[in-house]
N, C-alpha and C positions, 0 to 999 in steps of 0.2 A: 745493304739489305734492309728492307722496310719491315718493321715489326708491328703487328696489330694486336690489340687486346683480344682475348678469347670472346669477350662480349661483342666486339665489332665483327669478329668472324661469324659468330652466331647470327647476328643481324644480316650479314651479307649472304649467308647460306639459307636464311629463312628457318633457322632451327632455334630451339631454346638453348640458353646458356648451359643448362644441365646436360642436354644431349651432346653438345660440343665437348664438354668435360668427359662424357662417356666415350666419345670417339678418341680423345687423348688417352684415356685409360686403356682402351682396346688397341692402341697403337695404330689407329687409322689416321690420326693426326699426331704431331709432336709439338709440345709447347714447353716453355721454360719461364721462370719468374724473372722479371727485370729487377733492377736495383730498387725500384719503388714497390716491389712485392706483387705487382700485377702480372698475372699469367698471360704470356704473349706467344704468338707464333708468327713465322715468316709469312708476309702477305703473298709471296709467290706460291704458297701451298693452295691458294684458291684461284680458280679461273676468273679472268677479268670479264669475259663476255657472257658467262653463265654463272648462276649461283651454285657452284659445285666445287668439290675438291678436285685437284688436278688428277686426271686419270692415271692409274698405276701407282700413285703415291701411297695409298693405304697398304697395299700388299708389300711394297718395298719397305715401309716403316715396320711392318710386322717381321719381315726377314731380318732387318737390322736389330730389332728388339730380341729376336730369337738368337742372334749372334752375340748378345750381351751388351749391345749399345744402349746407353741411356738416351733420353730425348735430346739432351744437350749434345752428346757425341754424334747422334744421328744427324742432327741439324748441321753440325760442323762438317761431317762427311759429305752431306748433300751439297754444301756450298763451297767445297774446296776444289780448286782447279785440278782437273785430271787431263793431262795432255792426250791420252789415248781416246778421250771422249770429245776432245777439242772444246773444252769448257768444263763446267761443273756437272756433276750428276743431275742436279736439279734442272739445269738448262736442257740436258738431254731428255729428261722425263717430259718437260713441257713441250719438247719438239717431237714427242711421240715415240721415243726410243726407250720406253720403260722396261721392256724385256731385256735389252742389253744391260741396262743399269742393274736390274734385279739379279742377273747372273753374276755380276761383279760383287754385289752385296752378299749373295749366297756363298761365294768363295771366301768372304771374310770370316765366316763361321767355322771354317775348317783349317 
């Protein structure tokens, strides 16, 4: 998994660093500090062809936060292979299957 600093994400999204931090605080994005202390997020959270967050990800991250997941745990869950999804939840979201993944995440909270 490729990690990018929040500052790089802000640049790619055309947003201020402060706004991206706000998105992390609101659970629209998830980020963790690396060993160097720099706040980073998975590059897969951003679209390659357009300057935006992957569709469906902000709502899913909110569901995971509501279920008690930390950002680190949410990222771990998103990138863990799930045979029923034929890959990772993140891969399914990027393929446009965010509703299916969101349903699974909602079940985690119960």
